[in-house]
mmCIF file of the N, C-alpha and C atoms, coordinates in Angstrom:
data_MODEL
# 
_entry.id   MODEL 
# 
loop_
_atom_site.group_PDB 
_atom_site.id 
_atom_site.type_symbol 
_atom_site.label_atom_id 
_atom_site.label_alt_id 
_atom_site.label_comp_id 
_atom_site.label_asym_id 
_atom_site.label_entity_id 
_atom_site.label_seq_id 
_atom_site.pdbx_PDB_ins_code 
_atom_site.Cartn_x 
_atom_site.Cartn_y 
_atom_site.Cartn_z 
_atom_site.occupancy 
_atom_site.B_iso_or_equiv 
_atom_site.pdbx_formal_charge 
_atom_site.auth_seq_id 
_atom_site.auth_comp_id 
_atom_site.auth_asym_id 
_atom_site.auth_atom_id 
_atom_site.pdbx_PDB_model_num 
ATOM 1   N N  . UNK A 1 1  ? 5.536   13.282  13.986 1.00 0.00 ? 1  UNK A N  1 
ATOM 2   C CA . UNK A 1 1  ? 5.976   14.306  13.253 1.00 0.00 ? 1  UNK A CA 1 
ATOM 3   C C  . UNK A 1 1  ? 5.065   15.558  13.341 1.00 0.00 ? 1  UNK A C  1 
ATOM 4   N N  . UNK A 1 2  ? 4.507   15.903  12.145 1.00 0.00 ? 2  UNK A N  1 
ATOM 5   C CA . UNK A 1 2  ? 3.806   17.094  12.254 1.00 0.00 ? 2  UNK A CA 1 
ATOM 6   C C  . UNK A 1 2  ? 2.471   17.327  13.023 1.00 0.00 ? 2  UNK A C  1 
ATOM 7   N N  . UNK A 1 3  ? 1.893   16.170  13.263 1.00 0.00 ? 3  UNK A N  1 
ATOM 8   C CA . UNK A 1 3  ? 0.614   16.173  14.094 1.00 0.00 ? 3  UNK A CA 1 
ATOM 9   C C  . UNK A 1 3  ? 0.966   16.529  15.512 1.00 0.00 ? 3  UNK A C  1 
ATOM 10  N N  . UNK A 1 4  ? 2.094   16.067  16.126 1.00 0.00 ? 4  UNK A N  1 
ATOM 11  C CA . UNK A 1 4  ? 2.345   16.355  17.560 1.00 0.00 ? 4  UNK A CA 1 
ATOM 12  C C  . UNK A 1 4  ? 2.497   17.829  17.492 1.00 0.00 ? 4  UNK A C  1 
ATOM 13  N N  . UNK A 1 5  ? 3.281   18.450  16.580 1.00 0.00 ? 5  UNK A N  1 
ATOM 14  C CA . UNK A 1 5  ? 3.521   19.965  16.689 1.00 0.00 ? 5  UNK A CA 1 
ATOM 15  C C  . UNK A 1 5  ? 2.132   20.513  16.630 1.00 0.00 ? 5  UNK A C  1 
ATOM 16  N N  . UNK A 1 6  ? 1.334   20.284  15.763 1.00 0.00 ? 6  UNK A N  1 
ATOM 17  C CA . UNK A 1 6  ? -0.033  20.917  15.632 1.00 0.00 ? 6  UNK A CA 1 
ATOM 18  C C  . UNK A 1 6  ? -0.866  20.682  16.959 1.00 0.00 ? 6  UNK A C  1 
ATOM 19  N N  . UNK A 1 7  ? -0.862  19.540  17.531 1.00 0.00 ? 7  UNK A N  1 
ATOM 20  C CA . UNK A 1 7  ? -1.601  19.306  18.778 1.00 0.00 ? 7  UNK A CA 1 
ATOM 21  C C  . UNK A 1 7  ? -0.961  20.334  19.885 1.00 0.00 ? 7  UNK A C  1 
ATOM 22  N N  . UNK A 1 8  ? 0.298   20.617  19.865 1.00 0.00 ? 8  UNK A N  1 
ATOM 23  C CA . UNK A 1 8  ? 0.896   21.382  20.963 1.00 0.00 ? 8  UNK A CA 1 
ATOM 24  C C  . UNK A 1 8  ? 0.405   22.809  20.580 1.00 0.00 ? 8  UNK A C  1 
ATOM 25  N N  . UNK A 1 9  ? 0.351   23.144  19.372 1.00 0.00 ? 9  UNK A N  1 
ATOM 26  C CA . UNK A 1 9  ? -0.042  24.523  18.794 1.00 0.00 ? 9  UNK A CA 1 
ATOM 27  C C  . UNK A 1 9  ? -1.422  24.637  19.327 1.00 0.00 ? 9  UNK A C  1 
ATOM 28  N N  . UNK A 1 10 ? -2.305  23.742  19.053 1.00 0.00 ? 10 UNK A N  1 
ATOM 29  C CA . UNK A 1 10 ? -3.780  23.930  19.504 1.00 0.00 ? 10 UNK A CA 1 
ATOM 30  C C  . UNK A 1 10 ? -3.913  23.915  20.941 1.00 0.00 ? 10 UNK A C  1 
ATOM 31  N N  . UNK A 1 11 ? -3.128  23.283  21.723 1.00 0.00 ? 11 UNK A N  1 
ATOM 32  C CA . UNK A 1 11 ? -3.138  23.261  23.123 1.00 0.00 ? 11 UNK A CA 1 
ATOM 33  C C  . UNK A 1 11 ? -2.804  24.616  23.657 1.00 0.00 ? 11 UNK A C  1 
ATOM 34  N N  . UNK A 1 12 ? -1.790  25.354  23.148 1.00 0.00 ? 12 UNK A N  1 
ATOM 35  C CA . UNK A 1 12 ? -1.401  26.656  23.660 1.00 0.00 ? 12 UNK A CA 1 
ATOM 36  C C  . UNK A 1 12 ? -2.581  27.737  23.324 1.00 0.00 ? 12 UNK A C  1 
ATOM 37  N N  . UNK A 1 13 ? -3.096  27.484  22.007 1.00 0.00 ? 13 UNK A N  1 
ATOM 38  C CA . UNK A 1 13 ? -4.190  28.429  21.562 1.00 0.00 ? 13 UNK A CA 1 
ATOM 39  C C  . UNK A 1 13 ? -5.451  28.215  22.448 1.00 0.00 ? 13 UNK A C  1 
ATOM 40  N N  . UNK A 1 14 ? -5.827  27.098  22.784 1.00 0.00 ? 14 UNK A N  1 
ATOM 41  C CA . UNK A 1 14 ? -6.862  26.860  23.679 1.00 0.00 ? 14 UNK A CA 1 
ATOM 42  C C  . UNK A 1 14 ? -6.757  27.559  25.131 1.00 0.00 ? 14 UNK A C  1 
ATOM 43  N N  . UNK A 1 15 ? -5.459  27.599  25.690 1.00 0.00 ? 15 UNK A N  1 
ATOM 44  C CA . UNK A 1 15 ? -5.443  28.107  26.765 1.00 0.00 ? 15 UNK A CA 1 
ATOM 45  C C  . UNK A 1 15 ? -5.539  29.688  26.699 1.00 0.00 ? 15 UNK A C  1 
ATOM 46  N N  . UNK A 1 16 ? -4.967  30.353  25.516 1.00 0.00 ? 16 UNK A N  1 
ATOM 47  C CA . UNK A 1 16 ? -5.248  31.614  25.495 1.00 0.00 ? 16 UNK A CA 1 
ATOM 48  C C  . UNK A 1 16 ? -6.818  32.003  25.151 1.00 0.00 ? 16 UNK A C  1 
ATOM 49  N N  . UNK A 1 17 ? -7.527  31.252  24.451 1.00 0.00 ? 17 UNK A N  1 
ATOM 50  C CA . UNK A 1 17 ? -9.015  31.562  23.915 1.00 0.00 ? 17 UNK A CA 1 
ATOM 51  C C  . UNK A 1 17 ? -9.905  31.267  24.924 1.00 0.00 ? 17 UNK A C  1 
ATOM 52  N N  . UNK A 1 18 ? -9.652  30.556  26.036 1.00 0.00 ? 18 UNK A N  1 
ATOM 53  C CA . UNK A 1 18 ? -10.732 30.243  26.911 1.00 0.00 ? 18 UNK A CA 1 
ATOM 54  C C  . UNK A 1 18 ? -10.974 31.219  28.117 1.00 0.00 ? 18 UNK A C  1 
ATOM 55  N N  . UNK A 1 19 ? -9.881  32.092  28.268 1.00 0.00 ? 19 UNK A N  1 
ATOM 56  C CA . UNK A 1 19 ? -10.193 33.166  29.230 1.00 0.00 ? 19 UNK A CA 1 
ATOM 57  C C  . UNK A 1 19 ? -10.095 32.546  30.659 1.00 0.00 ? 19 UNK A C  1 
ATOM 58  N N  . UNK A 1 20 ? -11.012 33.117  31.563 1.00 0.00 ? 20 UNK A N  1 
ATOM 59  C CA . UNK A 1 20 ? -10.796 32.705  32.844 1.00 0.00 ? 20 UNK A CA 1 
ATOM 60  C C  . UNK A 1 20 ? -11.230 31.228  33.247 1.00 0.00 ? 20 UNK A C  1 
ATOM 61  N N  . UNK A 1 21 ? -12.163 30.772  32.547 1.00 0.00 ? 21 UNK A N  1 
ATOM 62  C CA . UNK A 1 21 ? -12.741 29.566  32.873 1.00 0.00 ? 21 UNK A CA 1 
ATOM 63  C C  . UNK A 1 21 ? -11.964 28.461  31.911 1.00 0.00 ? 21 UNK A C  1 
ATOM 64  N N  . UNK A 1 22 ? -10.965 28.062  32.574 1.00 0.00 ? 22 UNK A N  1 
ATOM 65  C CA . UNK A 1 22 ? -10.173 27.074  31.586 1.00 0.00 ? 22 UNK A CA 1 
ATOM 66  C C  . UNK A 1 22 ? -10.586 25.691  31.654 1.00 0.00 ? 22 UNK A C  1 
ATOM 67  N N  . UNK A 1 23 ? -11.669 25.360  32.342 1.00 0.00 ? 23 UNK A N  1 
ATOM 68  C CA . UNK A 1 23 ? -12.364 23.993  32.388 1.00 0.00 ? 23 UNK A CA 1 
ATOM 69  C C  . UNK A 1 23 ? -13.416 23.861  31.427 1.00 0.00 ? 23 UNK A C  1 
ATOM 70  N N  . UNK A 1 24 ? -13.787 24.857  30.617 1.00 0.00 ? 24 UNK A N  1 
ATOM 71  C CA . UNK A 1 24 ? -14.996 24.837  29.766 1.00 0.00 ? 24 UNK A CA 1 
ATOM 72  C C  . UNK A 1 24 ? -14.564 25.205  28.390 1.00 0.00 ? 24 UNK A C  1 
ATOM 73  N N  . UNK A 1 25 ? -14.063 24.099  27.607 1.00 0.00 ? 25 UNK A N  1 
ATOM 74  C CA . UNK A 1 25 ? -13.678 24.445  26.076 1.00 0.00 ? 25 UNK A CA 1 
ATOM 75  C C  . UNK A 1 25 ? -15.060 24.634  25.398 1.00 0.00 ? 25 UNK A C  1 
ATOM 76  N N  . UNK A 1 26 ? -15.011 25.336  24.319 1.00 0.00 ? 26 UNK A N  1 
ATOM 77  C CA . UNK A 1 26 ? -15.906 25.465  23.435 1.00 0.00 ? 26 UNK A CA 1 
ATOM 78  C C  . UNK A 1 26 ? -16.265 24.280  22.416 1.00 0.00 ? 26 UNK A C  1 
ATOM 79  N N  . UNK A 1 27 ? -17.369 24.335  21.817 1.00 0.00 ? 27 UNK A N  1 
ATOM 80  C CA . UNK A 1 27 ? -17.596 23.210  20.984 1.00 0.00 ? 27 UNK A CA 1 
ATOM 81  C C  . UNK A 1 27 ? -16.563 23.295  19.770 1.00 0.00 ? 27 UNK A C  1 
ATOM 82  N N  . UNK A 1 28 ? -16.273 24.438  19.388 1.00 0.00 ? 28 UNK A N  1 
ATOM 83  C CA . UNK A 1 28 ? -15.288 24.615  18.375 1.00 0.00 ? 28 UNK A CA 1 
ATOM 84  C C  . UNK A 1 28 ? -13.874 24.025  18.778 1.00 0.00 ? 28 UNK A C  1 
ATOM 85  N N  . UNK A 1 29 ? -13.449 24.362  19.998 1.00 0.00 ? 29 UNK A N  1 
ATOM 86  C CA . UNK A 1 29 ? -12.322 23.741  20.579 1.00 0.00 ? 29 UNK A CA 1 
ATOM 87  C C  . UNK A 1 29 ? -12.212 22.129  20.711 1.00 0.00 ? 29 UNK A C  1 
ATOM 88  N N  . UNK A 1 30 ? -13.438 21.645  21.088 1.00 0.00 ? 30 UNK A N  1 
ATOM 89  C CA . UNK A 1 30 ? -13.435 20.255  21.152 1.00 0.00 ? 30 UNK A CA 1 
ATOM 90  C C  . UNK A 1 30 ? -13.358 19.694  19.774 1.00 0.00 ? 30 UNK A C  1 
ATOM 91  N N  . UNK A 1 31 ? -14.235 20.169  18.708 1.00 0.00 ? 31 UNK A N  1 
ATOM 92  C CA . UNK A 1 31 ? -14.105 19.781  17.357 1.00 0.00 ? 31 UNK A CA 1 
ATOM 93  C C  . UNK A 1 31 ? -12.673 20.041  16.842 1.00 0.00 ? 31 UNK A C  1 
ATOM 94  N N  . UNK A 1 32 ? -12.055 20.913  17.090 1.00 0.00 ? 32 UNK A N  1 
ATOM 95  C CA . UNK A 1 32 ? -10.760 21.107  16.703 1.00 0.00 ? 32 UNK A CA 1 
ATOM 96  C C  . UNK A 1 32 ? -9.744  20.058  17.097 1.00 0.00 ? 32 UNK A C  1 
ATOM 97  N N  . UNK A 1 33 ? -9.754  19.716  18.439 1.00 0.00 ? 33 UNK A N  1 
ATOM 98  C CA . UNK A 1 33 ? -8.967  18.707  18.848 1.00 0.00 ? 33 UNK A CA 1 
ATOM 99  C C  . UNK A 1 33 ? -9.443  17.391  18.571 1.00 0.00 ? 33 UNK A C  1 
ATOM 100 N N  . UNK A 1 34 ? -10.740 17.111  18.380 1.00 0.00 ? 34 UNK A N  1 
ATOM 101 C CA . UNK A 1 34 ? -11.130 15.854  17.770 1.00 0.00 ? 34 UNK A CA 1 
ATOM 102 C C  . UNK A 1 34 ? -10.456 15.665  16.205 1.00 0.00 ? 34 UNK A C  1 
ATOM 103 N N  . UNK A 1 35 ? -10.433 16.676  15.416 1.00 0.00 ? 35 UNK A N  1 
ATOM 104 C CA . UNK A 1 35 ? -9.842  16.464  14.229 1.00 0.00 ? 35 UNK A CA 1 
ATOM 105 C C  . UNK A 1 35 ? -8.340  16.163  14.167 1.00 0.00 ? 35 UNK A C  1 
ATOM 106 N N  . UNK A 1 36 ? -7.700  17.006  15.229 1.00 0.00 ? 36 UNK A N  1 
ATOM 107 C CA . UNK A 1 36 ? -6.303  16.569  15.351 1.00 0.00 ? 36 UNK A CA 1 
ATOM 108 C C  . UNK A 1 36 ? -6.058  15.033  15.943 1.00 0.00 ? 36 UNK A C  1 
ATOM 109 N N  . UNK A 1 37 ? -6.885  14.763  16.702 1.00 0.00 ? 37 UNK A N  1 
ATOM 110 C CA . UNK A 1 37 ? -6.742  13.275  17.365 1.00 0.00 ? 37 UNK A CA 1 
ATOM 111 C C  . UNK A 1 37 ? -6.972  12.263  16.286 1.00 0.00 ? 37 UNK A C  1 
ATOM 112 N N  . UNK A 1 38 ? -7.915  12.543  15.257 1.00 0.00 ? 38 UNK A N  1 
ATOM 113 C CA . UNK A 1 38 ? -8.260  11.671  14.166 1.00 0.00 ? 38 UNK A CA 1 
ATOM 114 C C  . UNK A 1 38 ? -7.071  11.660  13.257 1.00 0.00 ? 38 UNK A C  1 
ATOM 115 N N  . UNK A 1 39 ? -6.415  12.791  13.070 1.00 0.00 ? 39 UNK A N  1 
ATOM 116 C CA . UNK A 1 39 ? -5.279  12.755  12.149 1.00 0.00 ? 39 UNK A CA 1 
ATOM 117 C C  . UNK A 1 39 ? -4.093  11.980  12.995 1.00 0.00 ? 39 UNK A C  1 
ATOM 118 N N  . UNK A 1 40 ? -4.007  12.144  14.140 1.00 0.00 ? 40 UNK A N  1 
ATOM 119 C CA . UNK A 1 40 ? -2.893  11.391  14.996 1.00 0.00 ? 40 UNK A CA 1 
ATOM 120 C C  . UNK A 1 40 ? -3.141  9.855   14.798 1.00 0.00 ? 40 UNK A C  1 
ATOM 121 N N  . UNK A 1 41 ? -4.401  9.653   15.032 1.00 0.00 ? 41 UNK A N  1 
ATOM 122 C CA . UNK A 1 41 ? -4.844  8.200   14.862 1.00 0.00 ? 41 UNK A CA 1 
ATOM 123 C C  . UNK A 1 41 ? -4.479  7.591   13.783 1.00 0.00 ? 41 UNK A C  1 
ATOM 124 N N  . UNK A 1 42 ? -4.752  8.337   12.621 1.00 0.00 ? 42 UNK A N  1 
ATOM 125 C CA . UNK A 1 42 ? -4.499  7.737   11.281 1.00 0.00 ? 42 UNK A CA 1 
ATOM 126 C C  . UNK A 1 42 ? -3.061  7.635   11.033 1.00 0.00 ? 42 UNK A C  1 
ATOM 127 N N  . UNK A 1 43 ? -2.193  8.535   11.432 1.00 0.00 ? 43 UNK A N  1 
ATOM 128 C CA . UNK A 1 43 ? -0.715  8.474   11.401 1.00 0.00 ? 43 UNK A CA 1 
ATOM 129 C C  . UNK A 1 43 ? -0.117  7.433   12.197 1.00 0.00 ? 43 UNK A C  1 
ATOM 130 N N  . UNK A 1 44 ? -0.703  6.988   13.347 1.00 0.00 ? 44 UNK A N  1 
ATOM 131 C CA . UNK A 1 44 ? -0.332  5.825   14.132 1.00 0.00 ? 44 UNK A CA 1 
ATOM 132 C C  . UNK A 1 44 ? -0.538  4.649   13.418 1.00 0.00 ? 44 UNK A C  1 
ATOM 133 N N  . UNK A 1 45 ? -1.759  4.525   13.030 1.00 0.00 ? 45 UNK A N  1 
ATOM 134 C CA . UNK A 1 45 ? -2.304  3.165   12.166 1.00 0.00 ? 45 UNK A CA 1 
ATOM 135 C C  . UNK A 1 45 ? -1.350  3.065   11.021 1.00 0.00 ? 45 UNK A C  1 
ATOM 136 N N  . UNK A 1 46 ? -0.981  4.153   10.303 1.00 0.00 ? 46 UNK A N  1 
ATOM 137 C CA . UNK A 1 46 ? -0.093  3.979   9.148  1.00 0.00 ? 46 UNK A CA 1 
ATOM 138 C C  . UNK A 1 46 ? 1.224   3.500   9.571  1.00 0.00 ? 46 UNK A C  1 
ATOM 139 N N  . UNK A 1 47 ? 1.859   3.996   10.533 1.00 0.00 ? 47 UNK A N  1 
ATOM 140 C CA . UNK A 1 47 ? 3.131   3.720   11.042 1.00 0.00 ? 47 UNK A CA 1 
ATOM 141 C C  . UNK A 1 47 ? 3.082   2.191   11.478 1.00 0.00 ? 47 UNK A C  1 
ATOM 142 N N  . UNK A 1 48 ? 2.011   1.762   12.160 1.00 0.00 ? 48 UNK A N  1 
ATOM 143 C CA . UNK A 1 48 ? 1.958   0.300   12.626 1.00 0.00 ? 48 UNK A CA 1 
ATOM 144 C C  . UNK A 1 48 ? 1.776   -0.624  11.507 1.00 0.00 ? 48 UNK A C  1 
ATOM 145 N N  . UNK A 1 49 ? 1.082   -0.065  10.415 1.00 0.00 ? 49 UNK A N  1 
ATOM 146 C CA . UNK A 1 49 ? 0.903   -1.085  9.241  1.00 0.00 ? 49 UNK A CA 1 
ATOM 147 C C  . UNK A 1 49 ? 2.267   -1.088  8.408  1.00 0.00 ? 49 UNK A C  1 
ATOM 148 N N  . UNK A 1 50 ? 2.999   0.085   8.575  1.00 0.00 ? 50 UNK A N  1 
ATOM 149 C CA . UNK A 1 50 ? 4.318   -0.038  7.801  1.00 0.00 ? 50 UNK A CA 1 
ATOM 150 C C  . UNK A 1 50 ? 5.353   -1.056  8.555  1.00 0.00 ? 50 UNK A C  1 
ATOM 151 N N  . UNK A 1 51 ? 5.225   -0.969  9.887  1.00 0.00 ? 51 UNK A N  1 
ATOM 152 C CA . UNK A 1 51 ? 6.157   -1.882  10.804 1.00 0.00 ? 51 UNK A CA 1 
ATOM 153 C C  . UNK A 1 51 ? 5.635   -3.317  10.552 1.00 0.00 ? 51 UNK A C  1 
ATOM 154 N N  . UNK A 1 52 ? 4.434   -3.579  10.516 1.00 0.00 ? 52 UNK A N  1 
ATOM 155 C CA . UNK A 1 52 ? 3.890   -4.923  10.254 1.00 0.00 ? 52 UNK A CA 1 
ATOM 156 C C  . UNK A 1 52 ? 4.303   -5.563  9.025  1.00 0.00 ? 52 UNK A C  1 
ATOM 157 N N  . UNK A 1 53 ? 4.342   -4.614  7.948  1.00 0.00 ? 53 UNK A N  1 
ATOM 158 C CA . UNK A 1 53 ? 4.646   -5.052  6.485  1.00 0.00 ? 53 UNK A CA 1 
ATOM 159 C C  . UNK A 1 53 ? 6.270   -5.371  6.652  1.00 0.00 ? 53 UNK A C  1 
ATOM 160 N N  . UNK A 1 54 ? 7.060   -4.452  7.415  1.00 0.00 ? 54 UNK A N  1 
ATOM 161 C CA . UNK A 1 54 ? 8.504   -4.793  7.506  1.00 0.00 ? 54 UNK A CA 1 
ATOM 162 C C  . UNK A 1 54 ? 8.825   -6.069  8.015  1.00 0.00 ? 54 UNK A C  1 
ATOM 163 N N  . UNK A 1 55 ? 7.976   -6.342  9.236  1.00 0.00 ? 55 UNK A N  1 
ATOM 164 C CA . UNK A 1 55 ? 8.161   -7.577  9.952  1.00 0.00 ? 55 UNK A CA 1 
ATOM 165 C C  . UNK A 1 55 ? 7.932   -8.873  9.111  1.00 0.00 ? 55 UNK A C  1 
ATOM 166 N N  . UNK A 1 56 ? 6.884   -8.618  8.249  1.00 0.00 ? 56 UNK A N  1 
ATOM 167 C CA . UNK A 1 56 ? 6.428   -9.783  7.330  1.00 0.00 ? 56 UNK A CA 1 
ATOM 168 C C  . UNK A 1 56 ? 7.521   -10.003 6.271  1.00 0.00 ? 56 UNK A C  1 
ATOM 169 N N  . UNK A 1 57 ? 8.176   -8.969  5.651  1.00 0.00 ? 57 UNK A N  1 
ATOM 170 C CA . UNK A 1 57 ? 9.107   -9.058  4.741  1.00 0.00 ? 57 UNK A CA 1 
ATOM 171 C C  . UNK A 1 57 ? 10.462  -9.720  5.263  1.00 0.00 ? 57 UNK A C  1 
ATOM 172 N N  . UNK A 1 58 ? 10.731  -9.171  6.529  1.00 0.00 ? 58 UNK A N  1 
ATOM 173 C CA . UNK A 1 58 ? 11.983  -9.824  7.132  1.00 0.00 ? 58 UNK A CA 1 
ATOM 174 C C  . UNK A 1 58 ? 11.782  -11.127 7.491  1.00 0.00 ? 58 UNK A C  1 
ATOM 175 N N  . UNK A 1 59 ? 10.591  -11.505 8.041  1.00 0.00 ? 59 UNK A N  1 
ATOM 176 C CA . UNK A 1 59 ? 10.155  -12.932 8.370  1.00 0.00 ? 59 UNK A CA 1 
ATOM 177 C C  . UNK A 1 59 ? 10.192  -13.912 7.208  1.00 0.00 ? 59 UNK A C  1 
ATOM 178 N N  . UNK A 1 60 ? 9.563   -13.354 6.067  1.00 0.00 ? 60 UNK A N  1 
ATOM 179 C CA . UNK A 1 60 ? 9.652   -14.156 4.754  1.00 0.00 ? 60 UNK A CA 1 
ATOM 180 C C  . UNK A 1 60 ? 11.135  -14.325 4.289  1.00 0.00 ? 60 UNK A C  1 
ATOM 181 N N  . UNK A 1 61 ? 11.965  -13.361 4.391  1.00 0.00 ? 61 UNK A N  1 
ATOM 182 C CA . UNK A 1 61 ? 13.195  -13.333 4.114  1.00 0.00 ? 61 UNK A CA 1 
ATOM 183 C C  . UNK A 1 61 ? 14.021  -14.452 4.827  1.00 0.00 ? 61 UNK A C  1 
ATOM 184 N N  . UNK A 1 62 ? 13.794  -14.498 6.112  1.00 0.00 ? 62 UNK A N  1 
ATOM 185 C CA . UNK A 1 62 ? 14.500  -15.423 7.027  1.00 0.00 ? 62 UNK A CA 1 
ATOM 186 C C  . UNK A 1 62 ? 14.045  -16.909 6.390  1.00 0.00 ? 62 UNK A C  1 
ATOM 187 N N  . UNK A 1 63 ? 12.846  -17.021 6.200  1.00 0.00 ? 63 UNK A N  1 
ATOM 188 C CA . UNK A 1 63 ? 12.139  -18.308 6.007  1.00 0.00 ? 63 UNK A CA 1 
ATOM 189 C C  . UNK A 1 63 ? 12.858  -18.742 4.572  1.00 0.00 ? 63 UNK A C  1 
ATOM 190 N N  . UNK A 1 64 ? 12.958  -17.982 3.689  1.00 0.00 ? 64 UNK A N  1 
ATOM 191 C CA . UNK A 1 64 ? 13.547  -18.442 2.312  1.00 0.00 ? 64 UNK A CA 1 
ATOM 192 C C  . UNK A 1 64 ? 14.935  -18.816 2.570  1.00 0.00 ? 64 UNK A C  1 
ATOM 193 N N  . UNK A 1 65 ? 15.826  -18.352 3.512  1.00 0.00 ? 65 UNK A N  1 
ATOM 194 C CA . UNK A 1 65 ? 17.078  -18.533 3.646  1.00 0.00 ? 65 UNK A CA 1 
ATOM 195 C C  . UNK A 1 65 ? 17.504  -19.805 4.222  1.00 0.00 ? 65 UNK A C  1 
ATOM 196 N N  . UNK A 1 66 ? 16.519  -20.406 4.851  1.00 0.00 ? 66 UNK A N  1 
ATOM 197 C CA . UNK A 1 66 ? 16.800  -21.702 5.555  1.00 0.00 ? 66 UNK A CA 1 
ATOM 198 C C  . UNK A 1 66 ? 16.827  -22.839 4.702  1.00 0.00 ? 66 UNK A C  1 
# 
């Protein structure tokens, strides 16, 4: 969702701000990307935990029906 859009935005901002040397990001660039990656990591963990809970609920439901 929103993190992917933000990552894309930062990627295009970095290309504009780096100037000629596109292989040397500033510390600020790296910190910004790190922040976005940490948000994305947390979002992925939350999604995986929700899926795990959903599987546990459906597994418990199947067990009780037998």
